[in-house]
A tleap script that builds the chain and sets N, CA, C and O, in Angstrom:
source leaprc.protein.ff14SB
mol = sequence {
  NMET GLU GLU ILE ASP PRO ASP SER ILE ASP
  ASN ALA ILE LYS ALA ILE SER GLU PRO ARG
  ARG ARG ALA ILE LEU LYS LEU VAL ALA HIE
  GLN GLU LEU PRO ALA GLY ARG ILE ALA GLU
  HIE PHE GLU VAL THR ARG PRO ALA ILE SER
  GLN HIE LEU GLN VAL LEU LYS GLU ALA GLY
  LEU VAL ILE GLU ARG ARG GLU GLY THR LYS
  ARG LEU TYR ARG ALA ARG HIE GLU GLY LEU
  ALA PRO LEU ARG GLN PHE LEU ASP GLU MET
  TRP ALA GLU SER LEU ASP PHE ALA ARG ARG
  ILE ALA GLU GLY GLU ARG GLY LEU SER ASP
  HIE ARG ALA GLU ALA CGLY
}
set mol.1.N position { 0.936 -1.401 0.082 }
set mol.1.CA position { 0.118 -0.307 -0.232 }
set mol.1.C position { 0.523 1.491 0.134 }
set mol.1.O position { 0.712 1.863 1.292 }
set mol.2.N position { 0.580 2.181 -0.737 }
set mol.2.CA position { 1.219 3.367 -0.719 }
set mol.2.C position { 1.321 4.294 0.719 }
set mol.2.O position { 0.517 4.202 1.647 }
set mol.3.N position { 2.262 5.020 0.685 }
set mol.3.CA position { 2.717 5.924 1.785 }
set mol.3.C position { 2.090 6.771 1.674 }
set mol.3.O position { 2.143 7.437 0.640 }
set mol.4.N position { 0.964 7.192 3.033 }
set mol.4.CA position { 0.166 8.006 2.815 }
set mol.4.C position { 0.547 9.798 3.677 }
set mol.4.O position { 0.672 10.097 4.864 }
set mol.5.N position { 0.607 10.437 2.703 }
set mol.5.CA position { 1.087 12.207 3.276 }
set mol.5.C position { 0.765 12.633 4.474 }
set mol.5.O position { -0.239 13.317 4.273 }
set mol.6.N position { 0.966 12.648 5.444 }
set mol.6.CA position { 0.421 13.181 6.495 }
set mol.6.C position { -0.345 14.762 6.384 }
set mol.6.O position { -1.400 15.196 6.846 }
set mol.7.N position { 0.684 15.339 5.581 }
set mol.7.CA position { 0.252 16.624 5.473 }
set mol.7.C position { -0.892 16.730 4.208 }
set mol.7.O position { -1.438 17.811 3.988 }
set mol.8.N position { -1.134 15.803 3.585 }
set mol.8.CA position { -2.741 15.928 2.707 }
set mol.8.C position { -3.587 15.559 3.465 }
set mol.8.O position { -4.652 16.177 3.466 }
set mol.9.N position { -3.380 14.309 4.462 }
set mol.9.CA position { -4.255 13.975 5.747 }
set mol.9.C position { -5.032 15.513 6.226 }
set mol.9.O position { -6.165 15.954 6.035 }
set mol.10.N position { -3.908 16.014 6.879 }
set mol.10.CA position { -4.350 17.251 7.986 }
set mol.10.C position { -4.864 18.084 7.227 }
set mol.10.O position { -5.910 18.596 7.625 }
set mol.11.N position { -4.217 18.586 5.636 }
set mol.11.CA position { -5.296 19.357 5.179 }
set mol.11.C position { -6.459 19.555 4.943 }
set mol.11.O position { -7.157 20.551 5.137 }
set mol.12.N position { -6.832 17.903 4.210 }
set mol.12.CA position { -8.151 17.236 3.720 }
set mol.12.C position { -8.784 17.464 5.128 }
set mol.12.O position { -9.939 17.885 5.060 }
set mol.13.N position { -8.289 17.280 6.405 }
set mol.13.CA position { -9.183 16.757 7.871 }
set mol.13.C position { -9.707 18.517 8.430 }
set mol.13.O position { -10.629 18.825 9.184 }
set mol.14.N position { -8.712 19.402 7.715 }
set mol.14.CA position { -8.413 21.116 8.425 }
set mol.14.C position { -9.983 21.855 7.250 }
set mol.14.O position { -10.848 22.700 7.479 }
set mol.15.N position { -9.689 21.046 6.125 }
set mol.15.CA position { -10.715 21.747 4.729 }
set mol.15.C position { -12.659 21.253 5.283 }
set mol.15.O position { -13.664 21.962 5.339 }
set mol.16.N position { -12.484 20.023 5.539 }
set mol.16.CA position { -13.607 19.375 5.652 }
set mol.16.C position { -14.150 19.679 7.077 }
set mol.16.O position { -15.316 19.420 7.375 }
set mol.17.N position { -13.148 20.313 8.068 }
set mol.17.CA position { -14.235 20.245 9.451 }
set mol.17.C position { -15.296 21.223 9.357 }
set mol.17.O position { -16.465 21.186 9.740 }
set mol.18.N position { -14.698 22.003 8.829 }
set mol.18.CA position { -16.169 23.229 8.802 }
set mol.18.C position { -17.440 23.139 8.031 }
set mol.18.O position { -17.342 22.792 6.854 }
set mol.19.N position { -18.198 23.307 8.345 }
set mol.19.CA position { -19.315 22.962 7.667 }
set mol.19.C position { -19.557 22.951 6.265 }
set mol.19.O position { -19.669 22.010 5.480 }
set mol.20.N position { -19.653 24.995 6.003 }
set mol.20.CA position { -20.022 25.116 4.946 }
set mol.20.C position { -18.911 24.420 4.309 }
set mol.20.O position { -19.525 23.732 3.493 }
set mol.21.N position { -17.794 24.176 4.164 }
set mol.21.CA position { -16.659 23.793 3.211 }
set mol.21.C position { -17.509 22.095 2.707 }
set mol.21.O position { -17.500 21.685 1.546 }
set mol.22.N position { -18.146 21.376 3.835 }
set mol.22.CA position { -18.277 20.202 3.700 }
set mol.22.C position { -19.697 20.049 2.466 }
set mol.22.O position { -19.831 19.287 1.509 }
set mol.23.N position { -20.706 21.266 3.084 }
set mol.23.CA position { -21.800 21.333 2.239 }
set mol.23.C position { -21.235 21.670 0.555 }
set mol.23.O position { -21.815 21.315 -0.471 }
set mol.24.N position { -20.126 22.342 0.637 }
set mol.24.CA position { -20.237 22.795 -0.608 }
set mol.24.C position { -19.324 22.067 -1.531 }
set mol.24.O position { -19.307 22.167 -2.758 }
set mol.25.N position { -18.365 21.122 -0.578 }
set mol.25.CA position { -17.769 20.064 -1.403 }
set mol.25.C position { -19.143 18.965 -1.552 }
set mol.25.O position { -18.970 18.218 -2.515 }
set mol.26.N position { -20.326 18.733 -0.889 }
set mol.26.CA position { -21.510 17.737 -1.603 }
set mol.26.C position { -21.789 19.038 -2.551 }
set mol.26.O position { -21.568 18.244 -3.464 }
set mol.27.N position { -21.976 19.883 -3.003 }
set mol.27.CA position { -22.688 20.865 -4.393 }
set mol.27.C position { -22.028 20.014 -5.239 }
set mol.27.O position { -22.547 19.234 -6.037 }
set mol.28.N position { -20.888 20.191 -5.037 }
set mol.28.CA position { -20.238 20.250 -6.457 }
set mol.28.C position { -19.579 18.608 -6.868 }
set mol.28.O position { -18.955 18.319 -7.889 }
set mol.29.N position { -19.963 17.663 -5.681 }
set mol.29.CA position { -19.569 16.591 -5.914 }
set mol.29.C position { -19.935 15.579 -7.270 }
set mol.29.O position { -19.322 14.562 -7.594 }
set mol.30.N position { -20.867 16.056 -7.802 }
set mol.30.CA position { -21.234 15.415 -9.198 }
set mol.30.C position { -21.745 16.300 -10.165 }
set mol.30.O position { -22.301 15.892 -11.185 }
set mol.31.N position { -21.573 17.592 -9.876 }
set mol.31.CA position { -21.739 18.656 -10.828 }
set mol.31.C position { -20.486 19.727 -10.724 }
set mol.31.O position { -19.561 19.600 -9.921 }
set mol.32.N position { -20.643 21.018 -11.866 }
set mol.32.CA position { -19.543 21.543 -12.035 }
set mol.32.C position { -20.569 23.007 -11.780 }
set mol.32.O position { -21.716 23.146 -12.205 }
set mol.33.N position { -19.919 23.825 -11.116 }
set mol.33.CA position { -21.174 25.014 -10.656 }
set mol.33.C position { -19.850 26.013 -10.521 }
set mol.33.O position { -18.702 25.815 -10.125 }
set mol.34.N position { -20.678 27.390 -11.131 }
set mol.34.CA position { -20.054 28.189 -10.718 }
set mol.34.C position { -20.154 28.985 -9.533 }
set mol.34.O position { -21.209 28.832 -8.915 }
set mol.35.N position { -19.315 29.810 -9.047 }
set mol.35.CA position { -19.029 30.629 -7.397 }
set mol.35.C position { -20.458 30.880 -7.404 }
set mol.35.O position { -21.157 30.099 -6.757 }
set mol.36.N position { -20.922 31.682 -7.926 }
set mol.36.CA position { -22.269 32.527 -7.548 }
set mol.36.C position { -23.359 31.601 -7.707 }
set mol.36.O position { -24.436 32.036 -7.299 }
set mol.37.N position { -23.369 30.200 -8.291 }
set mol.37.CA position { -24.637 29.693 -8.079 }
set mol.37.C position { -24.266 28.749 -6.637 }
set mol.37.O position { -25.121 28.589 -5.766 }
set mol.38.N position { -22.636 28.058 -6.512 }
set mol.38.CA position { -22.388 27.796 -4.964 }
set mol.38.C position { -23.126 28.472 -3.858 }
set mol.38.O position { -23.747 27.943 -2.937 }
set mol.39.N position { -22.860 30.351 -4.239 }
set mol.39.CA position { -22.979 30.936 -2.896 }
set mol.39.C position { -24.280 31.073 -2.941 }
set mol.39.O position { -24.701 31.516 -1.873 }
set mol.40.N position { -25.242 30.850 -3.856 }
set mol.40.CA position { -26.817 30.930 -3.445 }
set mol.40.C position { -27.301 29.808 -2.661 }
set mol.40.O position { -28.532 29.786 -2.693 }
set mol.41.N position { -26.880 29.014 -2.076 }
set mol.41.CA position { -26.746 27.924 -1.161 }
set mol.41.C position { -26.763 27.846 0.199 }
set mol.41.O position { -27.003 27.004 1.065 }
set mol.42.N position { -26.232 29.679 0.065 }
set mol.42.CA position { -25.483 29.533 1.527 }
set mol.42.C position { -26.089 31.255 2.055 }
set mol.42.O position { -26.462 32.149 1.296 }
set mol.43.N position { -26.043 31.281 3.053 }
set mol.43.CA position { -26.605 32.820 4.139 }
set mol.43.C position { -25.544 34.028 4.238 }
set mol.43.O position { -25.722 35.141 4.733 }
set mol.44.N position { -23.896 33.271 3.367 }
set mol.44.CA position { -22.731 34.246 3.690 }
set mol.44.C position { -22.837 35.070 2.165 }
set mol.44.O position { -23.813 34.929 1.429 }
set mol.45.N position { -21.928 35.751 1.904 }
set mol.45.CA position { -21.515 36.732 1.395 }
set mol.45.C position { -20.549 35.941 0.020 }
set mol.45.O position { -19.743 35.028 0.201 }
set mol.46.N position { -20.805 36.418 -1.013 }
set mol.46.CA position { -20.114 35.423 -2.306 }
set mol.46.C position { -18.385 35.583 -1.632 }
set mol.46.O position { -17.848 34.477 -1.695 }
set mol.47.N position { -17.644 36.424 -1.160 }
set mol.47.CA position { -16.120 36.628 -0.887 }
set mol.47.C position { -16.213 35.138 -0.015 }
set mol.47.O position { -15.432 34.224 -0.279 }
set mol.48.N position { -17.301 35.010 1.091 }
set mol.48.CA position { -16.553 34.168 1.985 }
set mol.48.C position { -16.748 32.504 1.299 }
set mol.48.O position { -16.242 31.395 1.472 }
set mol.49.N position { -17.627 33.027 0.582 }
set mol.49.CA position { -17.769 31.658 -0.372 }
set mol.49.C position { -16.390 31.455 -0.892 }
set mol.49.O position { -15.652 30.565 -0.469 }
set mol.50.N position { -16.035 32.371 -1.897 }
set mol.50.CA position { -14.700 32.745 -2.685 }
set mol.50.C position { -13.334 31.728 -1.437 }
set mol.50.O position { -12.409 30.947 -1.658 }
set mol.51.N position { -13.743 32.139 -0.597 }
set mol.51.CA position { -12.415 31.552 0.485 }
set mol.51.C position { -12.812 30.292 0.788 }
set mol.51.O position { -12.143 29.368 0.325 }
set mol.52.N position { -14.016 29.985 1.653 }
set mol.52.CA position { -13.997 28.361 1.346 }
set mol.52.C position { -13.934 27.783 0.248 }
set mol.52.O position { -14.154 26.574 0.327 }
set mol.53.N position { -13.581 28.415 -1.388 }
set mol.53.CA position { -13.495 27.159 -2.112 }
set mol.53.C position { -11.711 27.709 -2.382 }
set mol.53.O position { -11.018 26.955 -3.065 }
set mol.54.N position { -11.305 28.524 -2.033 }
set mol.54.CA position { -9.741 28.972 -1.731 }
set mol.54.C position { -9.243 27.694 -0.809 }
set mol.54.O position { -8.266 27.063 -1.213 }
set mol.55.N position { -9.702 27.412 0.060 }
set mol.55.CA position { -9.132 26.472 1.389 }
set mol.55.C position { -9.496 24.765 0.561 }
set mol.55.O position { -8.777 23.770 0.659 }
set mol.56.N position { -10.542 24.853 -0.060 }
set mol.56.CA position { -10.809 23.519 -0.698 }
set mol.56.C position { -9.831 23.320 -1.792 }
set mol.56.O position { -9.321 22.200 -1.819 }
set mol.57.N position { -9.446 24.192 -2.730 }
set mol.57.CA position { -8.785 24.165 -3.672 }
set mol.57.C position { -7.426 23.556 -2.866 }
set mol.57.O position { -6.916 22.455 -3.072 }
set mol.58.N position { -6.956 24.633 -1.835 }
set mol.58.CA position { -5.637 24.128 -1.544 }
set mol.58.C position { -5.041 22.819 -1.212 }
set mol.58.O position { -3.994 22.267 -1.549 }
set mol.59.N position { -6.260 22.416 -0.268 }
set mol.59.CA position { -6.165 21.048 0.029 }
set mol.59.C position { -6.503 19.941 -0.467 }
set mol.59.O position { -6.647 18.781 -0.083 }
set mol.60.N position { -6.698 21.097 -2.310 }
set mol.60.CA position { -6.644 19.714 -3.456 }
set mol.60.C position { -8.121 18.549 -3.438 }
set mol.60.O position { -8.177 17.433 -3.955 }
set mol.61.N position { -9.362 19.390 -2.546 }
set mol.61.CA position { -10.561 18.532 -3.102 }
set mol.61.C position { -11.245 19.513 -4.041 }
set mol.61.O position { -12.389 19.092 -4.213 }
set mol.62.N position { -11.099 20.348 -4.550 }
set mol.62.CA position { -11.411 21.124 -5.343 }
set mol.62.C position { -10.386 21.291 -6.799 }
set mol.62.O position { -9.161 21.409 -6.790 }
set mol.63.N position { -11.095 21.267 -7.751 }
set mol.63.CA position { -10.526 21.764 -9.164 }
set mol.63.C position { -11.247 23.114 -9.419 }
set mol.63.O position { -12.377 23.209 -8.940 }
set mol.64.N position { -10.832 23.993 -9.992 }
set mol.64.CA position { -11.427 25.321 -10.944 }
set mol.64.C position { -10.945 25.297 -12.255 }
set mol.64.O position { -9.843 25.112 -12.771 }
set mol.65.N position { -12.203 25.564 -12.695 }
set mol.65.CA position { -11.966 25.830 -14.136 }
set mol.65.C position { -12.272 27.233 -14.792 }
set mol.65.O position { -13.332 27.729 -14.410 }
set mol.66.N position { -11.619 27.892 -15.614 }
set mol.66.CA position { -12.070 29.119 -15.955 }
set mol.66.C position { -12.948 28.773 -17.772 }
set mol.66.O position { -12.901 27.940 -18.676 }
set mol.67.N position { -13.493 29.743 -17.505 }
set mol.67.CA position { -14.727 29.839 -19.004 }
set mol.67.C position { -15.042 30.960 -19.078 }
set mol.67.O position { -16.043 31.527 -18.641 }
set mol.68.N position { -13.979 31.428 -19.783 }
set mol.68.CA position { -14.251 32.995 -20.244 }
set mol.68.C position { -14.141 33.696 -18.774 }
set mol.68.O position { -13.029 33.816 -18.260 }
set mol.69.N position { -15.227 34.121 -18.156 }
set mol.69.CA position { -14.844 35.048 -16.862 }
set mol.69.C position { -15.283 34.110 -15.471 }
set mol.69.O position { -14.882 34.152 -14.309 }
set mol.70.N position { -16.110 33.412 -16.036 }
set mol.70.CA position { -16.959 32.326 -15.082 }
set mol.70.C position { -16.143 31.501 -14.653 }
set mol.70.O position { -15.572 30.949 -15.593 }
set mol.71.N position { -15.712 31.047 -13.385 }
set mol.71.CA position { -14.847 30.516 -12.731 }
set mol.71.C position { -15.574 29.060 -12.326 }
set mol.71.O position { -16.363 29.107 -11.382 }
set mol.72.N position { -15.434 28.232 -12.748 }
set mol.72.CA position { -16.512 26.649 -12.575 }
set mol.72.C position { -15.650 25.964 -11.601 }
set mol.72.O position { -14.425 25.973 -11.721 }
set mol.73.N position { -16.368 25.267 -10.471 }
set mol.73.CA position { -16.150 24.174 -9.548 }
set mol.73.C position { -16.364 22.414 -9.883 }
set mol.73.O position { -17.219 21.842 -10.559 }
set mol.74.N position { -15.555 22.045 -9.336 }
set mol.74.CA position { -16.002 20.628 -9.144 }
set mol.74.C position { -14.997 20.079 -8.396 }
set mol.74.O position { -13.839 20.494 -8.351 }
set mol.75.N position { -15.600 18.834 -7.619 }
set mol.75.CA position { -15.056 18.168 -6.695 }
set mol.75.C position { -13.562 17.444 -6.986 }
set mol.75.O position { -13.253 17.276 -8.166 }
set mol.76.N position { -13.028 17.197 -6.381 }
set mol.76.CA position { -11.487 16.260 -7.202 }
set mol.76.C position { -11.685 15.226 -5.801 }
set mol.76.O position { -11.370 15.439 -4.630 }
set mol.77.N position { -12.238 14.213 -6.345 }
set mol.77.CA position { -12.257 12.983 -5.783 }
set mol.77.C position { -11.109 12.190 -4.582 }
set mol.77.O position { -11.043 11.690 -3.459 }
set mol.78.N position { -10.241 12.572 -5.949 }
set mol.78.CA position { -8.819 12.134 -5.618 }
set mol.78.C position { -8.063 12.760 -4.523 }
set mol.78.O position { -7.285 12.070 -3.864 }
set mol.79.N position { -8.217 13.944 -4.288 }
set mol.79.CA position { -7.784 14.747 -3.667 }
set mol.79.C position { -8.392 13.954 -1.786 }
set mol.79.O position { -7.619 14.049 -0.832 }
set mol.80.N position { -9.401 13.458 -1.671 }
set mol.80.CA position { -10.249 12.870 -0.714 }
set mol.80.C position { -9.572 11.053 -0.442 }
set mol.80.O position { -9.966 10.169 0.318 }
set mol.81.N position { -8.341 11.089 -1.528 }
set mol.81.CA position { -7.954 9.444 -1.544 }
set mol.81.C position { -7.103 9.167 0.146 }
set mol.81.O position { -7.393 8.467 1.116 }
set mol.82.N position { -5.935 10.140 -0.170 }
set mol.82.CA position { -5.367 9.972 1.246 }
set mol.82.C position { -6.268 9.674 2.878 }
set mol.82.O position { -6.154 8.831 3.768 }
set mol.83.N position { -7.149 10.845 2.649 }
set mol.83.CA position { -8.019 10.627 3.870 }
set mol.83.C position { -8.644 9.504 3.806 }
set mol.83.O position { -8.441 8.852 4.830 }
set mol.84.N position { -9.383 8.929 2.988 }
set mol.84.CA position { -9.772 7.759 2.793 }
set mol.84.C position { -8.775 6.819 3.387 }
set mol.84.O position { -9.022 6.325 4.487 }
set mol.85.N position { -7.499 6.484 2.660 }
set mol.85.CA position { -6.663 5.545 2.915 }
set mol.85.C position { -6.271 5.286 4.486 }
set mol.85.O position { -6.344 4.211 5.082 }
set mol.86.N position { -5.778 6.723 5.069 }
set mol.86.CA position { -5.927 6.893 6.486 }
set mol.86.C position { -7.232 6.090 7.238 }
set mol.86.O position { -7.187 5.035 7.871 }
set mol.87.N position { -8.102 6.733 7.023 }
set mol.87.CA position { -9.421 5.939 7.564 }
set mol.87.C position { -9.714 4.518 7.678 }
set mol.87.O position { -9.880 3.713 8.594 }
set mol.88.N position { -9.717 4.511 6.178 }
set mol.88.CA position { -9.209 2.936 6.278 }
set mol.88.C position { -8.658 1.869 6.966 }
set mol.88.O position { -9.262 1.006 7.603 }
set mol.89.N position { -7.206 2.017 6.753 }
set mol.89.CA position { -6.268 1.909 7.749 }
set mol.89.C position { -7.080 1.943 8.810 }
set mol.89.O position { -7.983 1.120 8.955 }
set mol.90.N position { -6.816 2.968 9.711 }
set mol.90.CA position { -7.008 2.622 11.085 }
set mol.90.C position { -8.298 1.970 11.430 }
set mol.90.O position { -8.521 1.535 12.560 }
set mol.91.N position { -9.465 1.883 10.078 }
set mol.91.CA position { -11.013 0.629 10.534 }
set mol.91.C position { -9.927 -0.479 10.844 }
set mol.91.O position { -9.815 -1.098 11.903 }
set mol.92.N position { -9.279 -0.584 9.899 }
set mol.92.CA position { -9.064 -2.532 9.899 }
set mol.92.C position { -8.031 -2.316 10.759 }
set mol.92.O position { -7.518 -3.432 10.838 }
set mol.93.N position { -7.281 -1.433 11.588 }
set mol.93.CA position { -6.591 -1.714 12.827 }
set mol.93.C position { -7.257 -1.795 13.829 }
set mol.93.O position { -6.949 -2.460 14.818 }
set mol.94.N position { -8.335 -1.072 13.685 }
set mol.94.CA position { -9.334 -1.166 15.190 }
set mol.94.C position { -10.383 -2.256 14.760 }
set mol.94.O position { -11.484 -1.967 15.228 }
set mol.95.N position { -10.399 -3.240 14.132 }
set mol.95.CA position { -10.905 -4.208 13.581 }
set mol.95.C position { -10.070 -5.580 14.243 }
set mol.95.O position { -10.595 -6.530 14.825 }
set mol.96.N position { -9.056 -5.433 14.048 }
set mol.96.CA position { -8.147 -6.125 14.213 }
set mol.96.C position { -7.481 -6.483 15.750 }
set mol.96.O position { -6.838 -7.450 16.158 }
set mol.97.N position { -7.977 -5.162 16.429 }
set mol.97.CA position { -7.515 -5.058 17.666 }
set mol.97.C position { -8.866 -5.760 18.343 }
set mol.97.O position { -9.013 -6.696 19.129 }
set mol.98.N position { -9.472 -5.160 17.889 }
set mol.98.CA position { -10.927 -6.107 18.314 }
set mol.98.C position { -11.331 -7.415 18.866 }
set mol.98.O position { -11.777 -7.936 19.889 }
set mol.99.N position { -10.864 -7.734 17.410 }
set mol.99.CA position { -10.643 -9.320 17.286 }
set mol.99.C position { -9.890 -9.522 18.478 }
set mol.99.O position { -10.393 -9.755 19.577 }
set mol.100.N position { -9.160 -9.465 18.332 }
set mol.100.CA position { -7.290 -10.161 19.391 }
set mol.100.C position { -7.960 -10.080 21.064 }
set mol.100.O position { -7.749 -10.888 21.968 }
set mol.101.N position { -8.779 -8.888 21.109 }
set mol.101.CA position { -9.521 -8.345 22.348 }
set mol.101.C position { -10.652 -9.949 22.663 }
set mol.101.O position { -10.664 -10.750 23.597 }
set mol.102.N position { -11.591 -9.838 21.214 }
set mol.102.CA position { -12.769 -11.238 21.488 }
set mol.102.C position { -12.195 -12.173 21.618 }
set mol.102.O position { -12.711 -12.941 22.430 }
set mol.103.N position { -10.895 -12.657 20.969 }
set mol.103.CA position { -10.612 -14.032 20.998 }
set mol.103.C position { -9.332 -14.126 22.235 }
set mol.103.O position { -8.578 -15.084 22.406 }
set mol.104.N position { -9.349 -13.180 22.802 }
set mol.104.CA position { -8.523 -13.617 24.074 }
set mol.104.C position { -9.027 -13.954 25.226 }
set mol.104.O position { -8.560 -14.722 26.067 }
set mol.105.N position { -10.660 -12.946 25.251 }
set mol.105.CA position { -11.572 -13.204 26.257 }
set mol.105.C position { -12.042 -14.195 25.968 }
set mol.105.O position { -12.760 -14.695 26.834 }
set mol.106.N position { -11.922 -14.767 24.978 }
set mol.106.CA position { -12.980 -16.335 24.891 }
set mol.106.C position { -11.556 -17.115 25.361 }
set mol.106.O position { -11.621 -17.590 26.495 }
set mol.107.N position { -10.448 -17.287 24.739 }
set mol.107.CA position { -9.453 -18.053 25.592 }
set mol.107.C position { -9.667 -18.213 26.650 }
set mol.107.O position { -9.791 -19.322 27.168 }
set mol.108.N position { -9.785 -16.861 27.369 }
set mol.108.CA position { -9.715 -16.918 28.984 }
set mol.108.C position { -10.489 -17.298 29.403 }
set mol.108.O position { -10.197 -18.245 30.133 }
set mol.109.N position { -12.416 -16.862 29.319 }
set mol.109.CA position { -13.085 -17.786 28.987 }
set mol.109.C position { -13.193 -19.820 29.289 }
set mol.109.O position { -13.534 -20.633 30.148 }
set mol.110.N position { -12.681 -19.753 28.013 }
set mol.110.CA position { -12.137 -21.343 27.296 }
set mol.110.C position { -11.680 -22.178 28.754 }
set mol.110.O position { -12.351 -23.096 29.224 }
set mol.111.N position { -10.368 -21.647 29.374 }
set mol.111.CA position { -9.360 -21.476 30.344 }
set mol.111.C position { -10.298 -21.749 31.540 }
set mol.111.O position { -10.417 -22.894 31.977 }
set mol.112.N position { -10.910 -20.789 32.026 }
set mol.112.CA position { -11.883 -20.925 32.833 }
set mol.112.C position { -12.698 -22.450 33.465 }
set mol.112.O position { -12.565 -23.146 34.471 }
set mol.113.N position { -13.456 -22.469 32.407 }
set mol.113.CA position { -14.192 -23.677 32.115 }
set mol.113.C position { -13.762 -24.966 32.220 }
set mol.113.O position { -14.429 -25.887 32.691 }
set mol.114.N position { -12.393 -25.062 31.684 }
set mol.114.CA position { -11.394 -26.364 31.611 }
set mol.114.C position { -10.606 -26.600 32.763 }
set mol.114.O position { -9.892 -27.588 32.934 }
set mol.115.N position { -10.847 -25.133 33.980 }
set mol.115.CA position { -10.416 -25.138 35.539 }
set mol.115.C position { -11.581 -25.178 36.396 }
set mol.115.O position { -11.484 -25.364 37.609 }
set mol.116.N position { -12.462 -25.043 35.915 }
set mol.116.CA position { -13.531 -25.256 37.087 }
set mol.116.C position { -13.976 -26.749 36.885 }
set mol.116.O position { -14.812 -27.251 37.637 }
savepdb mol mol.pdb
quit
C-alpha cells in the first residue's frame, strides 16, 4: 500500500472540518458549478464562499476551471484518497484489535471452564 502523506491528510481534515466547506464539497461532488450558484445555497457573502473554495482548492479537494470570465468548480475525488486510505487503515487496525480482544476473552473464559 502507498505511503500516506500526513500533510495531505491534515489539509483535507482541516478543509472539511468546517460545515460550509463540507456542504460546498457535496454541491460540487457530481456537477460543476460557478461560484455564484454555489453562493446561492448559503446565507453568507460571495467573498466568504470564495474563501471557502480557496481552502478546498489548496487542500486538493476542488478543481477550478475558467470558462471566459466564469470560474467553475467541481470536486476532485482523488483529493480525498489519502484521507480515505488513512481512515480505512485505522478502521482495519481497530477491527483487528477488537478481534484480538474477543479472541483473548474467549480463550480466557475457555480456560476458566476447563479449570472449573
